[in-house]
C-alpha positions as CSV (number, residue, x, y, z in Angstrom):
1,M,1.9,228.6,243.0
2,C,2.7,232.3,242.8
3,V,0.8,232.9,246.1
4,M,2.6,230.0,247.7
5,H,6.0,231.3,246.5
6,K,5.3,234.8,248.0
7,M,4.2,233.3,251.3
8,F,7.3,231.2,251.4
9,R,9.6,234.2,250.7
10,L,7.7,236.2,253.4
11,L,8.1,233.4,255.9
12,L,11.8,233.0,255.1
13,G,12.3,236.8,255.5
14,V,10.6,236.7,258.9
15,L,12.8,233.8,260.0
16,L,16.0,235.4,258.9
17,C,15.1,238.7,260.7
18,A,14.3,236.7,263.8
19,A,17.6,234.9,263.7
20,F,19.5,238.1,263.1
21,F,18.0,239.9,266.0
22,A,18.3,236.8,268.3
23,E,22.0,236.6,267.4
24,R,22.4,240.4,267.9
25,G,20.6,240.2,271.2
26,S,22.7,237.3,272.4
27,A,25.9,239.2,271.5
28,Q,24.7,242.4,273.2
29,A,23.8,240.3,276.3
30,A,27.2,238.7,276.3
31,S,28.9,242.0,276.0
32,A,26.7,243.6,278.7
33,S,27.4,240.7,281.0
34,G,31.2,241.0,280.6
35,R,31.5,237.6,279.0
36,E,32.2,238.5,275.4
37,L,35.9,239.1,274.6
38,V,35.5,242.4,272.7
39,L,38.8,243.2,270.8
40,H,39.7,246.6,269.4
41,V,42.8,246.2,267.3
42,K,45.0,249.0,266.0
43,P,46.6,247.3,263.1
44,E,49.4,249.8,262.6
45,G,52.8,248.4,263.2
46,F,51.9,244.7,263.0
47,G,53.7,244.2,259.8
48,G,50.8,243.5,257.4
49,A,48.8,241.2,259.7
50,S,45.2,242.2,259.1
51,E,42.9,243.3,261.9
52,P,40.4,240.5,261.3
53,D,43.1,237.8,261.4
54,I,44.7,239.3,264.5
55,K,41.3,239.3,266.2
56,A,40.7,235.7,265.2
57,V,44.0,234.5,266.7
58,L,43.7,236.6,269.9
59,R,40.1,235.5,270.5
60,S,41.1,231.9,270.1
61,A,44.1,232.3,272.5
62,G,42.2,234.1,275.2
63,G,39.2,231.9,274.7
64,E,41.1,228.7,275.6
65,I,41.5,230.2,279.1
66,W,38.3,232.3,279.3
67,K,36.0,229.3,278.7
68,H,37.2,227.9,282.1
69,C,36.2,231.1,284.0
70,P,32.4,231.1,283.8
71,N,32.0,233.2,286.9
72,T,34.4,235.9,286.0
73,R,33.6,239.2,284.3
74,F,35.5,242.1,282.8
75,A,33.8,245.4,283.6
76,S,35.8,247.2,280.9
77,Q,34.6,248.0,277.4
78,G,36.8,245.3,276.0
79,F,40.5,245.1,275.0
80,E,42.5,247.7,273.1
81,I,45.3,246.0,271.3
82,Y,48.2,248.0,269.9
83,H,51.7,247.3,268.5
84,S,54.5,247.7,271.1
85,A,57.9,248.5,269.7
86,T,59.6,247.1,272.8
87,H,57.9,244.3,274.7
88,P,54.4,242.9,275.4
89,I,52.6,244.7,278.2
90,T,49.2,245.0,280.0
91,H,48.6,248.4,281.4
92,Y,47.1,249.0,284.8
93,A,45.2,252.1,283.6
94,L,42.3,251.7,281.2
95,S,42.1,253.6,278.0
96,K,40.0,256.8,277.8
97,E,37.2,254.6,276.3
98,G,37.4,252.3,279.3
99,C,39.3,249.4,277.6
100,I,42.0,247.1,279.0
101,V,45.1,248.2,277.1
102,I,47.5,245.5,275.8
103,G,50.6,246.0,273.7
104,L,52.0,243.1,271.6
105,A,55.5,243.0,270.1
106,V,54.8,241.0,266.9
107,E,55.3,241.9,263.3
108,G,53.9,239.8,260.5
109,R,51.6,236.8,260.3
110,L,53.3,235.0,263.2
111,W,50.1,233.5,264.7
112,A,51.8,231.4,267.3
113,R,53.7,234.4,268.6
114,F,50.5,236.4,268.7
115,A,48.8,233.7,270.6
116,F,51.8,233.2,273.0
117,Q,52.0,236.9,273.9
118,F,48.3,237.5,274.2
119,A,47.7,234.5,276.4
120,H,50.4,235.8,278.7
121,E,48.8,239.2,278.9
122,F,45.3,237.8,279.2
123,A,46.4,236.1,282.4
124,H,47.6,239.5,283.7
125,A,44.2,240.9,282.8
126,L,42.5,238.2,284.9
127,M,44.7,239.1,287.8
128,D,44.4,242.9,287.4
129,H,41.2,243.7,285.7
130,S,38.6,241.1,286.4
131,N,35.4,241.3,288.5
132,D,36.0,244.2,290.9
133,P,39.4,245.5,289.7
134,G,39.5,248.3,292.3
135,Q,40.1,245.6,295.0
136,H,43.2,244.2,293.2
137,W,46.6,245.3,294.3
138,H,48.4,246.9,291.4
139,K,52.1,246.9,292.4
140,L,54.7,245.9,289.9
141,E,57.7,245.6,292.2
142,H,57.1,243.1,295.1
143,A,58.8,240.0,296.3
144,N,56.3,237.5,294.7
145,Q,55.9,239.2,291.3
146,W,57.9,236.3,289.9
147,L,54.9,234.1,290.7
148,E,52.6,236.2,288.5
149,E,55.0,236.1,285.7
150,S,55.4,232.4,286.0
151,L,51.6,232.0,285.9
152,C,51.5,234.1,282.7
153,E,54.1,232.0,281.1
154,T,52.0,229.0,282.0
155,A,49.0,230.6,280.4
156,S,51.0,231.0,277.1
157,L,52.0,227.3,277.0
158,F,48.5,226.2,278.0
159,S,46.8,228.2,275.4
160,L,49.1,227.2,272.5
161,R,48.7,223.5,273.4
162,A,44.9,223.8,273.7
163,M,44.6,225.8,270.5
164,A,46.6,223.2,268.6
165,K,43.9,220.6,269.5
166,T,41.0,223.0,268.9
167,W,42.3,224.1,265.5
168,Q,42.5,220.5,264.3
169,T,38.7,220.5,264.0
170,Q,37.6,224.1,264.7
171,P,40.1,226.6,263.4
172,P,39.0,230.3,263.0
173,Y,39.1,229.8,259.2
174,P,38.9,226.4,257.5
175,N,42.2,227.0,255.7
176,W,44.0,227.5,259.0
177,K,43.5,223.9,260.1
178,G,46.9,223.0,258.8
179,Y,48.5,225.6,261.1
180,A,47.5,223.6,264.2
181,P,50.8,221.6,264.4
182,A,52.8,224.9,264.3
183,L,51.1,226.0,267.5
184,A,52.0,222.9,269.3
185,D,55.6,223.1,267.9
186,Y,56.0,226.6,269.2
187,A,55.1,225.5,272.7
188,A,57.2,222.4,272.5
189,Q,60.3,224.3,271.3
190,R,60.1,226.7,274.2
191,M,59.6,223.9,276.7
192,N,62.5,221.9,275.3
193,E,65.1,224.7,275.4
194,P,67.8,223.7,278.0
195,Q,67.5,226.9,279.9
196,H,63.8,226.2,280.5
197,R,64.4,222.8,282.0
198,L,65.6,221.5,285.3
199,P,69.3,220.6,285.5
200,A,69.9,216.9,285.2
201,G,69.4,215.1,288.5
202,Q,68.0,218.1,290.3
203,T,64.5,218.1,291.8
204,F,62.3,221.2,291.5
205,A,62.2,221.4,295.3
206,A,66.0,221.7,295.5
207,W,66.1,224.1,292.5
208,F,63.4,226.4,293.9
209,A,65.0,226.5,297.4
210,A,68.2,227.8,295.8
211,E,66.5,230.2,293.3
212,E,63.7,231.7,295.3
213,P,65.8,234.4,297.0
214,G,67.1,235.7,293.6
215,L,63.6,235.6,292.2
216,R,62.3,237.7,295.0
217,R,64.9,240.3,294.2
218,Q,64.5,240.2,290.4
219,W,61.2,238.8,289.2
220,A,61.7,239.2,285.4
221,Q,64.0,236.2,284.8
222,R,62.2,234.6,281.8
223,E,64.2,231.4,281.7
224,K,63.4,230.7,285.3
225,N,59.8,231.9,285.0
226,T,59.4,229.4,282.1
227,L,61.0,226.6,284.0
228,I,58.5,227.2,286.9
229,A,55.7,227.3,284.3
230,Q,56.5,223.8,283.2
231,Q,56.0,222.6,286.8
232,L,52.6,224.3,286.9
233,L,51.3,223.4,283.5
234,P,50.4,219.7,284.3
235,L,48.1,220.9,287.1
236,F,46.4,223.5,284.9
237,E,45.9,221.0,282.1
238,A,44.5,218.5,284.5
239,E,42.2,221.0,286.2
240,P,41.7,224.0,283.8
241,A,39.0,225.4,286.0
242,G,41.9,226.6,288.1
243,W,42.4,229.5,285.8
244,E,39.5,231.2,287.5
245,A,41.4,231.2,290.8
246,L,43.8,233.9,289.3
247,T,41.0,236.5,289.9
248,A,41.7,236.3,293.6
249,L,45.5,236.2,293.6
250,K,45.9,240.0,294.2
251,L,43.3,240.5,296.9
252,G,45.6,240.0,299.8
253,T,47.5,242.4,302.1
254,R,49.6,245.0,300.3
255,D,52.9,243.9,301.8
256,V,55.8,244.0,299.3
257,N,58.0,241.7,301.3
258,K,55.5,239.0,302.4
259,T,56.6,235.4,302.2
260,L,55.4,233.1,299.5
261,A,53.6,231.0,302.2
262,K,51.7,234.1,303.3
263,H,50.9,235.1,299.8
264,L,49.5,231.7,298.9
265,A,47.6,231.4,302.2
266,E,45.9,234.8,301.5
267,W,45.1,233.7,298.0
268,H,43.5,230.5,299.4
269,A,41.5,232.5,301.9
270,N,40.3,235.1,299.4
271,A,39.3,232.7,296.7
272,P,35.9,231.2,296.2
273,A,35.4,227.9,298.1
274,A,35.3,226.0,294.8
275,Q,38.9,227.1,293.9
276,R,40.5,226.3,297.3
277,A,41.3,222.7,296.6
278,F,43.1,223.7,293.4
279,I,45.1,226.4,295.2
280,T,46.1,223.8,297.9
281,K,47.6,221.6,295.1
282,F,49.2,224.6,293.5
283,A,50.9,225.5,296.8
284,A,52.2,222.0,297.3
285,I,54.2,222.3,294.1
286,F,56.3,224.9,296.0
287,G,56.4,222.8,299.1
288,V,53.9,225.0,300.9
289,N,51.3,223.4,303.2
290,L,48.4,225.8,303.5
291,P,46.9,226.2,307.0
292,P,43.2,225.3,307.4
293,L,40.8,228.2,307.3
294,P,39.0,229.1,310.5
295,R,35.5,227.7,310.6
296,A,32.7,230.2,310.2
297,N,30.6,230.8,313.3
298,P,27.3,229.0,313.2
């Protein structure tokens, strides 16, 4: 029996070592492939929220979008998260360590707010830092910047609503399961605020025709960005693979005054073929009919 016991312990040790190195190898492979969401959190300023808890929330928020982008990679060394005293922001420049730098303006264990802000900034990262970021146009002030902000607001609502469902059965920690309804409530409260909804009796087409000129002049109008996000959300929830199309949004001509129709047509042309049907539906929300692409020569 003693010999059998020793053999069993030896075998168990071998199996545990094999599992450890297999898991480590899998994590290293994911990191090397650009698929792992590596988060480096500077906890100072977040009002007592711990680094592990912040990472858990942010990984969940970003993961609800990231899982729908299987062909996308981040060439960076992960995300550097710090506390911003003013407002959330995704920097164009990487950190000296090669990380995508994101500031979040949250203090305390406000997990829904952490998720909301990070999902917004994660969408910016998809547009600015994914795949071959040197090809993306990094220009803050241009006539269609409102569209990017509206997409990021959509990402926040999408992620919170998706997290609320995921956390019902698979929360980051078992004792966080009861927090799932708060995530859904945070999104619902924002969606139900009067300034984020269309005026009674007005169609989105009529509203947008009146508001687009002002949005082109001043893109950071959060109430209007959120109203637009509510028009986009049903499409993304029905076809979440459309999130991967964001990686091609900033590959067009670098014209600060181009029309929305031209901007969307260039997005459509530059996107992978699998994303073009989604972009066509997206454009139709704004009343834009995309022209057919020229056929490739045989």
